[in-house]
C-alpha positions as CSV (number, residue, x, y, z in Angstrom):
1,M,-12.1,50.0,14.5
2,K,-10.7,53.5,14.1
3,A,-7.5,53.6,12.1
4,T,-4.6,55.3,13.8
5,L,-1.4,56.5,12.3
6,E,0.5,53.8,14.0
7,H,-2.0,51.1,12.7
8,N,-1.7,52.5,9.2
9,E,2.1,52.5,9.3
10,R,2.1,48.9,10.7
11,I,-0.1,47.7,7.8
12,A,2.0,49.7,5.2
13,K,5.2,47.8,6.4
14,M,3.6,44.4,6.2
15,I,4.9,42.1,3.3
16,F,2.1,41.5,0.8
17,G,3.3,38.0,0.2
18,S,3.0,37.1,3.9
19,V,-0.7,38.0,3.9
20,Y,-1.6,36.8,0.4
21,P,-2.0,33.1,1.5
22,H,-4.5,34.2,4.1
23,Y,-6.5,36.0,1.4
24,V,-6.5,32.8,-0.6
25,A,-7.6,30.8,2.4
26,K,-10.3,33.3,3.2
27,V,-11.9,33.4,-0.2
28,E,-11.7,29.6,-0.5
29,K,-13.4,29.2,2.8
30,K,-16.2,31.5,1.5
31,G,-16.6,29.2,-1.5
32,R,-14.7,31.3,-4.0
33,T,-11.5,30.6,-5.9
34,K,-8.0,31.9,-6.2
35,D,-8.8,33.0,-9.8
36,E,-11.7,35.1,-8.5
37,L,-9.3,36.7,-5.9
38,H,-7.0,37.5,-8.7
39,Q,-9.8,39.1,-10.7
40,V,-10.6,41.4,-7.8
41,I,-6.9,42.3,-7.3
42,E,-6.6,43.0,-11.0
43,W,-9.8,45.1,-10.9
44,L,-8.5,47.1,-8.0
45,T,-4.9,47.5,-9.0
46,G,-4.4,46.5,-12.6
47,F,-2.0,43.7,-11.6
48,D,-2.4,40.4,-13.5
49,E,-1.4,37.1,-12.1
50,T,2.1,37.4,-13.3
51,K,2.6,40.8,-11.7
52,I,1.0,39.6,-8.4
53,Q,3.5,36.7,-8.3
54,E,6.4,39.1,-9.2
55,L,5.5,41.3,-6.3
56,I,5.2,38.4,-3.9
57,N,8.6,37.1,-5.0
58,E,10.1,40.6,-4.5
59,K,8.6,40.6,-1.0
60,V,7.1,44.1,-1.4
61,T,5.3,45.8,1.4
62,F,1.7,46.9,1.1
63,K,3.0,50.5,0.7
64,A,5.1,49.4,-2.3
65,F,2.3,47.2,-3.6
66,F,-0.2,50.1,-3.8
67,R,2.5,52.5,-5.0
68,E,3.0,50.2,-8.0
69,Q,-0.7,50.2,-9.1
70,R,-1.7,52.0,-12.2
């Protein structure tokens, strides 16, 4: 799939917390755990479990989510 500007903007506006449960379900379906998902997110962004939950509670968009990373 070729990314278009419209596609990228649509993803950037999505709320991270609305997609997060789908990430958890996907990794669990693949035999992995929520903790392993958090390890990957922390490795990619520097966010620990507390920060991930804070961002979910704040209903941040993906754009804001990745703007926050270190």
